PyMOL Python script that loads the backbone (N, CA, C, O; Angstrom):
from pymol import cmd

cmd.read_pdbstr("""\
ATOM      1  N   MET A   1    -233.804   0.363-141.888  1.00  0.00           N
ATOM      2  CA  MET A   1    -232.472   0.025-141.436  1.00  0.00           C
ATOM      3  C   MET A   1    -232.564  -0.620-140.050  1.00  0.00           C
ATOM      4  O   MET A   1    -233.355  -0.206-139.203  1.00  0.00           O
ATOM      5  N   LYS A   2    -231.742  -1.632-139.850  1.00  0.00           N
ATOM      6  CA  LYS A   2    -231.749  -2.378-138.601  1.00  0.00           C
ATOM      7  C   LYS A   2    -231.002  -1.613-137.509  1.00  0.00           C
ATOM      8  O   LYS A   2    -229.929  -1.064-137.761  1.00  0.00           O
ATOM      9  N   MET A   3    -231.562  -1.574-136.297  1.00  0.00           N
ATOM     10  CA  MET A   3    -230.877  -0.923-135.170  1.00  0.00           C
ATOM     11  C   MET A   3    -229.789  -1.855-134.652  1.00  0.00           C
ATOM     12  O   MET A   3    -230.015  -3.045-134.439  1.00  0.00           O
ATOM     13  N   ARG A   4    -228.586  -1.277-134.453  1.00  0.00           N
ATOM     14  CA  ARG A   4    -227.485  -2.069-133.922  1.00  0.00           C
ATOM     15  C   ARG A   4    -227.588  -2.158-132.406  1.00  0.00           C
ATOM     16  O   ARG A   4    -227.990  -1.204-131.739  1.00  0.00           O
ATOM     17  N   LYS A   5    -227.220  -3.316-131.877  1.00  0.00           N
ATOM     18  CA  LYS A   5    -227.241  -3.508-130.435  1.00  0.00           C
ATOM     19  C   LYS A   5    -226.075  -2.742-129.817  1.00  0.00           C
ATOM     20  O   LYS A   5    -224.951  -2.816-130.313  1.00  0.00           O
ATOM     21  N   ILE A   6    -226.334  -2.010-128.742  1.00  0.00           N
ATOM     22  CA  ILE A   6    -225.287  -1.243-128.066  1.00  0.00           C
ATOM     23  C   ILE A   6    -224.682  -2.126-126.983  1.00  0.00           C
ATOM     24  O   ILE A   6    -225.392  -2.584-126.088  1.00  0.00           O
ATOM     25  N   PRO A   7    -223.342  -2.374-127.059  1.00  0.00           N
ATOM     26  CA  PRO A   7    -222.727  -3.228-126.036  1.00  0.00           C
ATOM     27  C   PRO A   7    -222.753  -2.555-124.663  1.00  0.00           C
ATOM     28  O   PRO A   7    -222.363  -1.396-124.521  1.00  0.00           O
ATOM     29  N   MET A   8    -223.213  -3.288-123.666  1.00  0.00           N
ATOM     30  CA  MET A   8    -223.282  -2.785-122.291  1.00  0.00           C
ATOM     31  C   MET A   8    -222.317  -3.593-121.424  1.00  0.00           C
ATOM     32  O   MET A   8    -222.164  -4.802-121.598  1.00  0.00           O
ATOM     33  N   ARG A   9    -221.667  -2.896-120.486  1.00  0.00           N
ATOM     34  CA  ARG A   9    -220.748  -3.544-119.560  1.00  0.00           C
ATOM     35  C   ARG A   9    -220.974  -2.977-118.162  1.00  0.00           C
ATOM     36  O   ARG A   9    -221.515  -1.882-118.014  1.00  0.00           O
ATOM     37  N   SER A  10    -220.562  -3.720-117.138  1.00  0.00           N
ATOM     38  CA  SER A  10    -220.722  -3.279-115.753  1.00  0.00           C
ATOM     39  C   SER A  10    -219.421  -2.720-115.217  1.00  0.00           C
ATOM     40  O   SER A  10    -218.353  -3.290-115.439  1.00  0.00           O
ATOM     41  N   CYS A  11    -219.511  -1.604-114.511  1.00  0.00           N
ATOM     42  CA  CYS A  11    -218.356  -1.009-113.835  1.00  0.00           C
ATOM     43  C   CYS A  11    -218.101  -1.829-112.573  1.00  0.00           C
ATOM     44  O   CYS A  11    -219.040  -2.128-111.835  1.00  0.00           O
ATOM     45  N   VAL A  12    -216.837  -2.198-112.311  1.00  0.00           N
ATOM     46  CA  VAL A  12    -216.524  -3.026-111.143  1.00  0.00           C
ATOM     47  C   VAL A  12    -216.648  -2.256-109.830  1.00  0.00           C
ATOM     48  O   VAL A  12    -216.714  -2.866-108.763  1.00  0.00           O
ATOM     49  N   VAL A  13    -216.680  -0.929-109.896  1.00  0.00           N
ATOM     50  CA  VAL A  13    -216.801  -0.119-108.679  1.00  0.00           C
ATOM     51  C   VAL A  13    -218.266   0.192-108.379  1.00  0.00           C
ATOM     52  O   VAL A  13    -218.754  -0.094-107.285  1.00  0.00           O
ATOM     53  N   THR A  14    -218.967   0.781-109.355  1.00  0.00           N
ATOM     54  CA  THR A  14    -220.350   1.214-109.121  1.00  0.00           C
ATOM     55  C   THR A  14    -221.358   0.078-109.302  1.00  0.00           C
ATOM     56  O   THR A  14    -222.490   0.183-108.832  1.00  0.00           O
ATOM     57  N   LYS A  15    -220.968  -0.997-109.972  1.00  0.00           N
ATOM     58  CA  LYS A  15    -221.832  -2.148-110.288  1.00  0.00           C
ATOM     59  C   LYS A  15    -222.988  -1.779-111.218  1.00  0.00           C
ATOM     60  O   LYS A  15    -223.926  -2.560-111.376  1.00  0.00           O
ATOM     61  N   GLN A  16    -222.928  -0.596-111.834  1.00  0.00           N
ATOM     62  CA  GLN A  16    -223.972  -0.180-112.763  1.00  0.00           C
ATOM     63  C   GLN A  16    -223.548  -0.512-114.185  1.00  0.00           C
ATOM     64  O   GLN A  16    -222.358  -0.590-114.493  1.00  0.00           O
ATOM     65  N   ARG A  17    -224.544  -0.705-115.049  1.00  0.00           N
ATOM     66  CA  ARG A  17    -224.256  -1.014-116.450  1.00  0.00           C
ATOM     67  C   ARG A  17    -224.224   0.277-117.263  1.00  0.00           C
ATOM     68  O   ARG A  17    -225.077   1.151-117.109  1.00  0.00           O
ATOM     69  N   TYR A  18    -223.219   0.374-118.130  1.00  0.00           N
ATOM     70  CA  TYR A  18    -223.049   1.537-118.998  1.00  0.00           C
ATOM     71  C   TYR A  18    -222.737   1.046-120.399  1.00  0.00           C
ATOM     72  O   TYR A  18    -222.387  -0.115-120.608  1.00  0.00           O
ATOM     73  N   GLU A  19    -222.873   1.959-121.359  1.00  0.00           N
ATOM     74  CA  GLU A  19    -222.426   1.640-122.716  1.00  0.00           C
ATOM     75  C   GLU A  19    -220.917   1.438-122.661  1.00  0.00           C
ATOM     76  O   GLU A  19    -220.219   2.105-121.897  1.00  0.00           O
ATOM     77  N   LYS A  20    -220.428   0.529-123.465  1.00  0.00           N
ATOM     78  CA  LYS A  20    -219.005   0.191-123.460  1.00  0.00           C
ATOM     79  C   LYS A  20    -218.114   1.420-123.669  1.00  0.00           C
ATOM     80  O   LYS A  20    -217.027   1.501-123.097  1.00  0.00           O
ATOM     81  N   LYS A  21    -218.575   2.380-124.490  1.00  0.00           N
ATOM     82  CA  LYS A  21    -217.755   3.554-124.795  1.00  0.00           C
ATOM     83  C   LYS A  21    -217.639   4.516-123.608  1.00  0.00           C
ATOM     84  O   LYS A  21    -216.789   5.407-123.626  1.00  0.00           O
ATOM     85  N   GLU A  22    -218.480   4.354-122.574  1.00  0.00           N
ATOM     86  CA  GLU A  22    -218.418   5.206-121.388  1.00  0.00           C
ATOM     87  C   GLU A  22    -217.462   4.652-120.332  1.00  0.00           C
ATOM     88  O   GLU A  22    -217.287   5.251-119.271  1.00  0.00           O
ATOM     89  N   LEU A  23    -216.845   3.504-120.629  1.00  0.00           N
ATOM     90  CA  LEU A  23    -215.994   2.816-119.658  1.00  0.00           C
ATOM     91  C   LEU A  23    -214.569   2.672-120.173  1.00  0.00           C
ATOM     92  O   LEU A  23    -214.309   2.766-121.372  1.00  0.00           O
ATOM     93  N   ILE A  24    -213.654   2.442-119.238  1.00  0.00           N
ATOM     94  CA  ILE A  24    -212.259   2.159-119.569  1.00  0.00           C
ATOM     95  C   ILE A  24    -212.003   0.709-119.180  1.00  0.00           C
ATOM     96  O   ILE A  24    -212.391   0.280-118.093  1.00  0.00           O
ATOM     97  N   ARG A  25    -211.354  -0.045-120.057  1.00  0.00           N
ATOM     98  CA  ARG A  25    -211.058  -1.451-119.769  1.00  0.00           C
ATOM     99  C   ARG A  25    -209.615  -1.580-119.296  1.00  0.00           C
ATOM    100  O   ARG A  25    -208.690  -1.072-119.930  1.00  0.00           O
ATOM    101  N   VAL A  26    -209.441  -2.260-118.185  1.00  0.00           N
ATOM    102  CA  VAL A  26    -208.110  -2.575-117.658  1.00  0.00           C
ATOM    103  C   VAL A  26    -207.960  -4.091-117.770  1.00  0.00           C
ATOM    104  O   VAL A  26    -208.863  -4.837-117.391  1.00  0.00           O
ATOM    105  N   VAL A  27    -206.809  -4.547-118.295  1.00  0.00           N
ATOM    106  CA  VAL A  27    -206.629  -5.956-118.627  1.00  0.00           C
ATOM    107  C   VAL A  27    -205.412  -6.547-117.930  1.00  0.00           C
ATOM    108  O   VAL A  27    -204.369  -5.904-117.811  1.00  0.00           O
ATOM    109  N   ARG A  28    -205.570  -7.793-117.470  1.00  0.00           N
ATOM    110  CA  ARG A  28    -204.413  -8.589-117.052  1.00  0.00           C
ATOM    111  C   ARG A  28    -204.122  -9.529-118.215  1.00  0.00           C
ATOM    112  O   ARG A  28    -204.914 -10.420-118.521  1.00  0.00           O
ATOM    113  N   THR A  29    -202.975  -9.320-118.859  1.00  0.00           N
ATOM    114  CA  THR A  29    -202.625 -10.111-120.041  1.00  0.00           C
ATOM    115  C   THR A  29    -202.196 -11.521-119.623  1.00  0.00           C
ATOM    116  O   THR A  29    -201.922 -11.765-118.448  1.00  0.00           O
ATOM    117  N   PRO A  30    -202.140 -12.442-120.579  1.00  0.00           N
ATOM    118  CA  PRO A  30    -201.650 -13.794-120.264  1.00  0.00           C
ATOM    119  C   PRO A  30    -200.206 -13.794-119.727  1.00  0.00           C
ATOM    120  O   PRO A  30    -199.790 -14.744-119.064  1.00  0.00           O
ATOM    121  N   GLU A  31    -199.453 -12.735-120.015  1.00  0.00           N
ATOM    122  CA  GLU A  31    -198.073 -12.615-119.517  1.00  0.00           C
ATOM    123  C   GLU A  31    -198.037 -12.016-118.110  1.00  0.00           C
ATOM    124  O   GLU A  31    -196.960 -11.680-117.618  1.00  0.00           O
ATOM    125  N   LYS A  32    -199.194 -11.875-117.453  1.00  0.00           N
ATOM    126  CA  LYS A  32    -199.322 -11.330-116.087  1.00  0.00           C
ATOM    127  C   LYS A  32    -198.938  -9.853-115.991  1.00  0.00           C
ATOM    128  O   LYS A  32    -198.418  -9.413-114.965  1.00  0.00           O
ATOM    129  N   GLU A  33    -199.191  -9.087-117.055  1.00  0.00           N
ATOM    130  CA  GLU A  33    -198.983  -7.641-117.046  1.00  0.00           C
ATOM    131  C   GLU A  33    -200.354  -6.982-116.931  1.00  0.00           C
ATOM    132  O   GLU A  33    -201.358  -7.545-117.366  1.00  0.00           O
ATOM    133  N   VAL A  34    -200.392  -5.785-116.343  1.00  0.00           N
ATOM    134  CA  VAL A  34    -201.643  -5.022-116.273  1.00  0.00           C
ATOM    135  C   VAL A  34    -201.519  -3.862-117.250  1.00  0.00           C
ATOM    136  O   VAL A  34    -200.561  -3.090-117.197  1.00  0.00           O
ATOM    137  N   LYS A  35    -202.506  -3.748-118.149  1.00  0.00           N
ATOM    138  CA  LYS A  35    -202.486  -2.695-119.164  1.00  0.00           C
ATOM    139  C   LYS A  35    -203.851  -2.035-119.265  1.00  0.00           C
ATOM    140  O   LYS A  35    -204.874  -2.629-118.927  1.00  0.00           O
ATOM    141  N   ILE A  36    -203.845  -0.793-119.736  1.00  0.00           N
ATOM    142  CA  ILE A  36    -205.096  -0.107-120.040  1.00  0.00           C
ATOM    143  C   ILE A  36    -205.407  -0.405-121.495  1.00  0.00           C
ATOM    144  O   ILE A  36    -204.589  -0.151-122.379  1.00  0.00           O
ATOM    145  N   ASP A  37    -206.589  -0.942-121.738  1.00  0.00           N
ATOM    146  CA  ASP A  37    -206.980  -1.369-123.081  1.00  0.00           C
ATOM    147  C   ASP A  37    -207.898  -0.323-123.705  1.00  0.00           C
ATOM    148  O   ASP A  37    -209.110  -0.329-123.490  1.00  0.00           O
ATOM    149  N   GLU A  38    -207.295   0.575-124.483  1.00  0.00           N
ATOM    150  CA  GLU A  38    -208.102   1.635-125.116  1.00  0.00           C
ATOM    151  C   GLU A  38    -208.864   1.132-126.327  1.00  0.00           C
ATOM    152  O   GLU A  38    -209.850   1.750-126.729  1.00  0.00           O
ATOM    153  N   THR A  39    -208.424   0.006-126.930  1.00  0.00           N
ATOM    154  CA  THR A  39    -209.107  -0.533-128.106  1.00  0.00           C
ATOM    155  C   THR A  39    -210.260  -1.448-127.714  1.00  0.00           C
ATOM    156  O   THR A  39    -211.203  -1.630-128.483  1.00  0.00           O
ATOM    157  N   GLY A  40    -210.183  -2.029-126.507  1.00  0.00           N
ATOM    158  CA  GLY A  40    -211.210  -2.971-126.067  1.00  0.00           C
ATOM    159  C   GLY A  40    -211.026  -4.349-126.657  1.00  0.00           C
ATOM    160  O   GLY A  40    -211.938  -5.174-126.604  1.00  0.00           O
ATOM    161  N   LYS A  41    -209.847  -4.615-127.226  1.00  0.00           N
ATOM    162  CA  LYS A  41    -209.631  -5.877-127.919  1.00  0.00           C
ATOM    163  C   LYS A  41    -208.425  -6.676-127.418  1.00  0.00           C
ATOM    164  O   LYS A  41    -208.123  -7.733-127.972  1.00  0.00           O
ATOM    165  N   LEU A  42    -207.727  -6.191-126.378  1.00  0.00           N
ATOM    166  CA  LEU A  42    -206.565  -6.921-125.875  1.00  0.00           C
ATOM    167  C   LEU A  42    -206.977  -8.261-125.273  1.00  0.00           C
ATOM    168  O   LEU A  42    -208.044  -8.379-124.670  1.00  0.00           O
ATOM    169  N   ASN A  43    -206.119  -9.271-125.441  1.00  0.00           N
ATOM    170  CA  ASN A  43    -206.371 -10.572-124.833  1.00  0.00           C
ATOM    171  C   ASN A  43    -206.127 -10.505-123.343  1.00  0.00           C
ATOM    172  O   ASN A  43    -205.239  -9.790-122.880  1.00  0.00           O
ATOM    173  N   GLY A  44    -206.917 -11.251-122.595  1.00  0.00           N
ATOM    174  CA  GLY A  44    -206.710 -11.334-121.161  1.00  0.00           C
ATOM    175  C   GLY A  44    -207.983 -11.080-120.383  1.00  0.00           C
ATOM    176  O   GLY A  44    -209.046 -10.837-120.954  1.00  0.00           O
ATOM    177  N   LYS A  45    -207.853 -11.143-119.075  1.00  0.00           N
ATOM    178  CA  LYS A  45    -208.994 -10.910-118.166  1.00  0.00           C
ATOM    179  C   LYS A  45    -209.184  -9.413-118.006  1.00  0.00           C
ATOM    180  O   LYS A  45    -208.247  -8.703-117.641  1.00  0.00           O
ATOM    181  N   GLY A  46    -210.376  -8.932-118.272  1.00  0.00           N
ATOM    182  CA  GLY A  46    -210.634  -7.494-118.243  1.00  0.00           C
ATOM    183  C   GLY A  46    -211.587  -7.067-117.148  1.00  0.00           C
ATOM    184  O   GLY A  46    -212.403  -7.850-116.662  1.00  0.00           O
ATOM    185  N   ALA A  47    -211.463  -5.798-116.772  1.00  0.00           N
ATOM    186  CA  ALA A  47    -212.381  -5.180-115.808  1.00  0.00           C
ATOM    187  C   ALA A  47    -212.675  -3.773-116.329  1.00  0.00           C
ATOM    188  O   ALA A  47    -211.794  -3.102-116.867  1.00  0.00           O
ATOM    189  N   TYR A  48    -213.909  -3.345-116.163  1.00  0.00           N
ATOM    190  CA  TYR A  48    -214.315  -2.028-116.665  1.00  0.00           C
ATOM    191  C   TYR A  48    -214.507  -1.039-115.529  1.00  0.00           C
ATOM    192  O   TYR A  48    -215.045  -1.369-114.472  1.00  0.00           O
ATOM    193  N   LEU A  49    -214.047   0.202-115.780  1.00  0.00           N
ATOM    194  CA  LEU A  49    -214.231   1.305-114.839  1.00  0.00           C
ATOM    195  C   LEU A  49    -214.904   2.452-115.568  1.00  0.00           C
ATOM    196  O   LEU A  49    -214.592   2.731-116.726  1.00  0.00           O
ATOM    197  N   LYS A  50    -215.833   3.120-114.885  1.00  0.00           N
ATOM    198  CA  LYS A  50    -216.484   4.294-115.465  1.00  0.00           C
ATOM    199  C   LYS A  50    -215.438   5.395-115.646  1.00  0.00           C
ATOM    200  O   LYS A  50    -214.545   5.555-114.814  1.00  0.00           O
ATOM    201  N   LYS A  51    -215.556   6.151-116.740  1.00  0.00           N
ATOM    202  CA  LYS A  51    -214.624   7.251-117.013  1.00  0.00           C
ATOM    203  C   LYS A  51    -214.941   8.418-116.087  1.00  0.00           C
ATOM    204  O   LYS A  51    -215.493   9.434-116.508  1.00  0.00           O
ATOM    205  N   ASP A  52    -214.580   8.249-114.819  1.00  0.00           N
ATOM    206  CA  ASP A  52    -214.877   9.248-113.790  1.00  0.00           C
ATOM    207  C   ASP A  52    -213.747   9.219-112.762  1.00  0.00           C
ATOM    208  O   ASP A  52    -213.400   8.160-112.239  1.00  0.00           O
ATOM    209  N   ARG A  53    -213.184  10.378-112.480  1.00  0.00           N
ATOM    210  CA  ARG A  53    -212.050  10.483-111.550  1.00  0.00           C
ATOM    211  C   ARG A  53    -212.373   9.882-110.181  1.00  0.00           C
ATOM    212  O   ARG A  53    -211.552   9.178-109.593  1.00  0.00           O
ATOM    213  N   GLU A  54    -213.593  10.171-109.676  1.00  0.00           N
ATOM    214  CA  GLU A  54    -213.992   9.670-108.349  1.00  0.00           C
ATOM    215  C   GLU A  54    -214.049   8.141-108.335  1.00  0.00           C
ATOM    216  O   GLU A  54    -213.650   7.513-107.355  1.00  0.00           O
ATOM    217  N   VAL A  55    -214.542   7.548-109.419  1.00  0.00           N
ATOM    218  CA  VAL A  55    -214.643   6.085-109.510  1.00  0.00           C
ATOM    219  C   VAL A  55    -213.242   5.463-109.525  1.00  0.00           C
ATOM    220  O   VAL A  55    -213.005   4.443-108.878  1.00  0.00           O
ATOM    221  N   ILE A  56    -212.327   6.075-110.256  1.00  0.00           N
ATOM    222  CA  ILE A  56    -210.954   5.565-110.327  1.00  0.00           C
ATOM    223  C   ILE A  56    -210.267   5.659-108.963  1.00  0.00           C
ATOM    224  O   ILE A  56    -209.581   4.727-108.543  1.00  0.00           O
ATOM    225  N   LEU A  57    -210.454   6.782-108.281  1.00  0.00           N
ATOM    226  CA  LEU A  57    -209.867   6.942-106.943  1.00  0.00           C
ATOM    227  C   LEU A  57    -210.463   5.934-105.958  1.00  0.00           C
ATOM    228  O   LEU A  57    -209.752   5.406-105.103  1.00  0.00           O
ATOM    229  N   LYS A  58    -211.753   5.671-106.075  1.00  0.00           N
ATOM    230  CA  LYS A  58    -212.411   4.689-105.210  1.00  0.00           C
ATOM    231  C   LYS A  58    -211.868   3.282-105.490  1.00  0.00           C
ATOM    232  O   LYS A  58    -211.659   2.497-104.564  1.00  0.00           O
ATOM    233  N   ALA A  59    -211.643   2.970-106.770  1.00  0.00           N
ATOM    234  CA  ALA A  59    -211.089   1.668-107.155  1.00  0.00           C
ATOM    235  C   ALA A  59    -209.678   1.506-106.580  1.00  0.00           C
ATOM    236  O   ALA A  59    -209.304   0.425-106.126  1.00  0.00           O
ATOM    237  N   GLN A  60    -208.907   2.588-106.605  1.00  0.00           N
ATOM    238  CA  GLN A  60    -207.541   2.562-106.084  1.00  0.00           C
ATOM    239  C   GLN A  60    -207.553   2.325-104.571  1.00  0.00           C
ATOM    240  O   GLN A  60    -206.773   1.529-104.049  1.00  0.00           O
ATOM    241  N   LYS A  61    -208.447   3.027-103.884  1.00  0.00           N
ATOM    242  CA  LYS A  61    -208.525   2.927-102.427  1.00  0.00           C
ATOM    243  C   LYS A  61    -209.012   1.546-101.975  1.00  0.00           C
ATOM    244  O   LYS A  61    -208.486   0.982-101.016  1.00  0.00           O
ATOM    245  N   SER A  62    -210.010   1.009-102.665  1.00  0.00           N
ATOM    246  CA  SER A  62    -210.608  -0.268-102.257  1.00  0.00           C
ATOM    247  C   SER A  62    -209.878  -1.485-102.836  1.00  0.00           C
ATOM    248  O   SER A  62    -210.167  -2.621-102.459  1.00  0.00           O
ATOM    249  N   LYS A  63    -208.942  -1.248-103.745  1.00  0.00           N
ATOM    250  CA  LYS A  63    -208.179  -2.329-104.393  1.00  0.00           C
ATOM    251  C   LYS A  63    -209.085  -3.328-105.128  1.00  0.00           C
ATOM    252  O   LYS A  63    -208.772  -4.516-105.209  1.00  0.00           O
ATOM    253  N   VAL A  64    -210.201  -2.837-105.658  1.00  0.00           N
ATOM    254  CA  VAL A  64    -211.155  -3.700-106.346  1.00  0.00           C
ATOM    255  C   VAL A  64    -210.540  -4.317-107.612  1.00  0.00           C
ATOM    256  O   VAL A  64    -210.839  -5.465-107.943  1.00  0.00           O
ATOM    257  N   LEU A  65    -209.685  -3.568-108.321  1.00  0.00           N
ATOM    258  CA  LEU A  65    -209.051  -4.118-109.528  1.00  0.00           C
ATOM    259  C   LEU A  65    -208.109  -5.263-109.181  1.00  0.00           C
ATOM    260  O   LEU A  65    -207.997  -6.228-109.937  1.00  0.00           O
ATOM    261  N   ASP A  66    -207.428  -5.157-108.034  1.00  0.00           N
ATOM    262  CA  ASP A  66    -206.540  -6.244-107.593  1.00  0.00           C
ATOM    263  C   ASP A  66    -207.339  -7.543-107.439  1.00  0.00           C
ATOM    264  O   ASP A  66    -206.887  -8.614-107.844  1.00  0.00           O
ATOM    265  N   ARG A  67    -208.537  -7.429-106.843  1.00  0.00           N
ATOM    266  CA  ARG A  67    -209.370  -8.619-106.620  1.00  0.00           C
ATOM    267  C   ARG A  67    -209.924  -9.168-107.926  1.00  0.00           C
ATOM    268  O   ARG A  67    -209.883 -10.375-108.163  1.00  0.00           O
ATOM    269  N   VAL A  68    -210.442  -8.284-108.772  1.00  0.00           N
ATOM    270  CA  VAL A  68    -211.078  -8.726-110.020  1.00  0.00           C
ATOM    271  C   VAL A  68    -210.049  -9.336-110.980  1.00  0.00           C
ATOM    272  O   VAL A  68    -210.294 -10.382-111.582  1.00  0.00           O
ATOM    273  N   LEU A  69    -208.897  -8.671-111.114  1.00  0.00           N
ATOM    274  CA  LEU A  69    -207.874  -9.150-112.053  1.00  0.00           C
ATOM    275  C   LEU A  69    -206.949 -10.199-111.434  1.00  0.00           C
ATOM    276  O   LEU A  69    -206.122 -10.794-112.126  1.00  0.00           O
ATOM    277  N   GLU A  70    -207.097 -10.418-110.128  1.00  0.00           N
ATOM    278  CA  GLU A  70    -206.305 -11.414-109.401  1.00  0.00           C
ATOM    279  C   GLU A  70    -204.806 -11.171-109.529  1.00  0.00           C
ATOM    280  O   GLU A  70    -204.031 -12.115-109.685  1.00  0.00           O
ATOM    281  N   ILE A  71    -204.397  -9.903-109.464  1.00  0.00           N
ATOM    282  CA  ILE A  71    -202.993  -9.513-109.552  1.00  0.00           C
ATOM    283  C   ILE A  71    -202.878  -8.116-108.928  1.00  0.00           C
ATOM    284  O   ILE A  71    -203.846  -7.357-108.924  1.00  0.00           O
ATOM    285  N   GLU A  72    -201.694  -7.779-108.402  1.00  0.00           N
ATOM    286  CA  GLU A  72    -201.508  -6.449-107.829  1.00  0.00           C
ATOM    287  C   GLU A  72    -201.371  -5.424-108.951  1.00  0.00           C
ATOM    288  O   GLU A  72    -200.499  -5.542-109.811  1.00  0.00           O
ATOM    289  N   VAL A  73    -202.239  -4.422-108.932  1.00  0.00           N
ATOM    290  CA  VAL A  73    -202.240  -3.380-109.970  1.00  0.00           C
ATOM    291  C   VAL A  73    -201.287  -2.268-109.537  1.00  0.00           C
ATOM    292  O   VAL A  73    -201.456  -1.694-108.461  1.00  0.00           O
ATOM    293  N   PRO A  74    -200.266  -1.953-110.384  1.00  0.00           N
ATOM    294  CA  PRO A  74    -199.306  -0.904-110.021  1.00  0.00           C
ATOM    295  C   PRO A  74    -199.951   0.486-109.938  1.00  0.00           C
ATOM    296  O   PRO A  74    -200.928   0.767-110.632  1.00  0.00           O
ATOM    297  N   GLU A  75    -199.394   1.344-109.085  1.00  0.00           N
ATOM    298  CA  GLU A  75    -199.897   2.719-108.926  1.00  0.00           C
ATOM    299  C   GLU A  75    -199.859   3.478-110.255  1.00  0.00           C
ATOM    300  O   GLU A  75    -200.705   4.336-110.505  1.00  0.00           O
ATOM    301  N   SER A  76    -198.875   3.162-111.109  1.00  0.00           N
ATOM    302  CA  SER A  76    -198.733   3.858-112.394  1.00  0.00           C
ATOM    303  C   SER A  76    -199.982   3.683-113.272  1.00  0.00           C
ATOM    304  O   SER A  76    -200.318   4.573-114.053  1.00  0.00           O
ATOM    305  N   ILE A  77    -200.657   2.558-113.147  1.00  0.00           N
ATOM    306  CA  ILE A  77    -201.886   2.311-113.915  1.00  0.00           C
ATOM    307  C   ILE A  77    -202.971   3.289-113.475  1.00  0.00           C
ATOM    308  O   ILE A  77    -203.674   3.859-114.309  1.00  0.00           O
ATOM    309  N   TYR A  78    -203.106   3.484-112.157  1.00  0.00           N
ATOM    310  CA  TYR A  78    -204.111   4.430-111.649  1.00  0.00           C
ATOM    311  C   TYR A  78    -203.788   5.854-112.090  1.00  0.00           C
ATOM    312  O   TYR A  78    -204.685   6.617-112.449  1.00  0.00           O
ATOM    313  N   GLU A  79    -202.499   6.210-112.061  1.00  0.00           N
ATOM    314  CA  GLU A  79    -202.086   7.560-112.520  1.00  0.00           C
ATOM    315  C   GLU A  79    -202.446   7.764-113.981  1.00  0.00           C
ATOM    316  O   GLU A  79    -202.935   8.823-114.374  1.00  0.00           O
ATOM    317  N   GLU A  80    -202.195   6.726-114.784  1.00  0.00           N
ATOM    318  CA  GLU A  80    -202.511   6.791-116.216  1.00  0.00           C
ATOM    319  C   GLU A  80    -204.027   6.921-116.437  1.00  0.00           C
ATOM    320  O   GLU A  80    -204.475   7.678-117.299  1.00  0.00           O
ATOM    321  N   LEU A  81    -204.811   6.169-115.642  1.00  0.00           N
ATOM    322  CA  LEU A  81    -206.268   6.230-115.746  1.00  0.00           C
ATOM    323  C   LEU A  81    -206.783   7.633-115.422  1.00  0.00           C
ATOM    324  O   LEU A  81    -207.673   8.143-116.103  1.00  0.00           O
ATOM    325  N   ILE A  82    -206.225   8.251-114.386  1.00  0.00           N
ATOM    326  CA  ILE A  82    -206.645   9.596-113.987  1.00  0.00           C
ATOM    327  C   ILE A  82    -206.305  10.610-115.088  1.00  0.00           C
ATOM    328  O   ILE A  82    -207.079  11.530-115.353  1.00  0.00           O
ATOM    329  N   LYS A  83    -205.140  10.433-115.726  1.00  0.00           N
ATOM    330  CA  LYS A  83    -204.772  11.319-116.854  1.00  0.00           C
ATOM    331  C   LYS A  83    -205.754  11.161-118.006  1.00  0.00           C
ATOM    332  O   LYS A  83    -206.112  12.142-118.658  1.00  0.00           O
ATOM    333  N   LEU A  84    -206.191   9.932-118.260  1.00  0.00           N
ATOM    334  CA  LEU A  84    -207.125   9.660-119.360  1.00  0.00           C
ATOM    335  C   LEU A  84    -208.468  10.353-119.152  1.00  0.00           C
ATOM    336  O   LEU A  84    -209.064  10.836-120.115  1.00  0.00           O
ATOM    337  N   VAL A  85    -208.949  10.411-117.927  1.00  0.00           N
ATOM    338  CA  VAL A  85    -210.275  11.004-117.685  1.00  0.00           C
ATOM    339  C   VAL A  85    -210.223  12.509-117.445  1.00  0.00           C
ATOM    340  O   VAL A  85    -211.261  13.169-117.473  1.00  0.00           O
ATOM    341  N   SER A  86    -209.047  13.059-117.211  1.00  0.00           N
ATOM    342  CA  SER A  86    -208.921  14.505-116.944  1.00  0.00           C
ATOM    343  C   SER A  86    -209.053  15.318-118.212  1.00  0.00           C
ATOM    344  O   SER A  86    -208.972  16.545-118.170  1.00  0.00           O
TER     345      SER A  86
END
""", "prot")
cmd.dss("prot")
cmd.show_as("cartoon", "prot")
cmd.util.cbc("prot")
cmd.orient("prot")
């Protein structure tokens, strides 16, 4: 049986590569909305964060998602992310 390739992505905070399933994708849609993409298939510019409370808090403090997605990320998105990893 053939081994399947495991998709790897980089966390925008830690800059380390992880398996896609260990990360959360945050997307800026073409309509300029910011959404959490739990399916990994939403259209738009995406950024990955490690499923770790400390990483999410660091992203919030440093505004790294604002820079990567080129849009202001609402506080509600960070609250939702923290609920997802808790």
